[in-house]
Structure formats: structure tokens, C-alpha cells
C-alpha positions as CSV (number, residue, x, y, z in Angstrom):
1,M,31.4,147.8,-77.2
2,K,29.9,151.1,-76.0
3,Q,26.4,149.8,-76.9
4,I,26.9,146.7,-74.8
5,R,28.0,148.8,-71.8
6,T,24.9,151.0,-72.2
7,L,22.6,148.0,-72.4
8,A,24.2,146.4,-69.4
9,L,23.8,149.7,-67.4
10,L,20.2,150.0,-68.5
11,F,19.6,146.4,-67.4
12,V,21.2,147.0,-64.0
13,V,19.2,150.2,-63.4
14,G,16.0,148.5,-64.4
15,A,16.6,145.6,-62.1
16,M,17.4,148.0,-59.2
17,L,14.1,149.8,-59.7
18,S,12.0,146.7,-60.0
19,G,9.9,145.2,-57.3
20,C,7.3,142.6,-56.7
21,A,4.2,142.2,-54.8
22,L,2.5,139.0,-53.6
23,T,-0.9,138.7,-52.0
24,L,-1.8,135.5,-50.1
25,P,-4.9,134.4,-48.3
26,V,-4.1,133.5,-44.7
27,S,-7.4,132.5,-43.2
28,A,-11.1,132.3,-43.8
29,T,-13.9,131.6,-41.3
30,S,-17.5,130.5,-41.5
31,N,-18.6,134.1,-40.7
32,P,-20.3,135.8,-43.6
33,V,-18.2,138.2,-45.6
34,G,-19.0,141.6,-44.2
35,S,-18.9,145.1,-45.5
36,K,-16.1,146.3,-43.2
37,V,-12.4,146.2,-44.2
38,G,-9.4,146.9,-42.0
39,T,-5.8,147.2,-42.8
40,A,-2.5,147.3,-40.9
41,T,0.9,148.0,-42.5
42,A,4.5,147.4,-41.5
43,T,7.5,148.7,-43.5
44,G,11.0,147.4,-43.0
45,Y,14.4,148.4,-44.4
46,L,17.2,146.0,-45.5
47,G,14.8,143.1,-44.8
48,V,15.2,143.2,-41.0
49,L,14.8,146.8,-39.6
50,F,11.2,147.5,-38.7
51,F,10.5,150.5,-36.5
52,N,7.2,150.7,-34.6
53,A,5.6,148.4,-37.2
54,D,2.5,146.4,-36.5
55,A,0.8,144.5,-39.3
56,S,-1.0,142.1,-37.1
57,I,-4.5,140.7,-37.7
58,R,-5.7,142.2,-34.4
59,T,-4.5,145.7,-35.4
60,A,-6.1,145.4,-38.9
61,A,-9.4,144.3,-37.3
62,K,-9.3,147.1,-34.8
63,N,-8.6,149.7,-37.6
64,G,-11.6,148.5,-39.5
65,G,-13.9,148.2,-36.4
66,I,-14.3,144.5,-37.0
67,T,-15.3,142.1,-34.2
68,K,-16.2,139.0,-36.4
69,I,-13.5,138.3,-38.9
70,S,-14.4,136.6,-42.2
71,T,-11.1,136.6,-44.2
72,V,-7.5,137.6,-43.7
73,D,-5.1,138.4,-46.6
74,I,-1.4,139.4,-46.4
75,K,0.3,141.4,-49.1
76,Q,4.1,141.5,-49.2
77,T,5.8,144.1,-51.4
78,S,9.6,144.1,-51.9
79,L,12.0,146.4,-53.6
80,L,15.1,144.2,-53.9
81,N,14.7,143.3,-50.2
82,I,15.8,146.9,-49.4
83,I,12.3,148.1,-48.6
84,V,9.8,145.5,-47.6
85,T,6.2,146.2,-46.8
86,Y,3.7,143.8,-45.2
87,E,0.0,144.8,-45.4
88,T,-2.7,142.7,-43.6
89,T,-6.2,143.1,-44.8
90,V,-9.1,141.8,-42.7
91,T,-12.8,141.7,-43.8
92,G,-15.8,141.0,-41.6
93,E,-18.5,142.7,-39.4
């Protein structure tokens, strides 16, 4: 009985510490893929509380000094929806 409780506790702790990440392509243009890369990140708590967060395409392009966007990808990382991070990556010239 004690072994079952220990295994259940290990499972719960492991599930609480797990997270997942998903990267999706959002857009691609006919512009050639450039050498510049820009990123913008927003982190939220409890899935809804974002403070001074800006993960927009415009901010990512500005951070990379990009004027002609080639591709846009968005990565979402979640830790049990307690801490959620969105990262927008823009490539271009």
C-alpha cells in the first residue's frame, strides 16, 4: 500500500513539473528568406495574466531590424497552463 502511494505521489509531481512546447508556422511570403531573425516574447501567468507583454509580429520584426518579412513562426510553451510563453520569430531582410 505504501508503494502505491509513493508511485502516485511521484506521478503527480512528475505531471506538475511537465510542460509542452508547440511551434507553428503562421505566415510565409514570396520574399526570399533573409539572414535576419527577430523575436518577441510574452509570458503570462494562470493563462490570462500578461503584464507589459508584446509578442507581435511587428515587434519581432523591429527587434530583428527586418523591413521585408519572409516567414513568421509562433512557439507556445505551457507549464500546466500556469506559466504560458508565446514567442514570435520573424525572418527576412
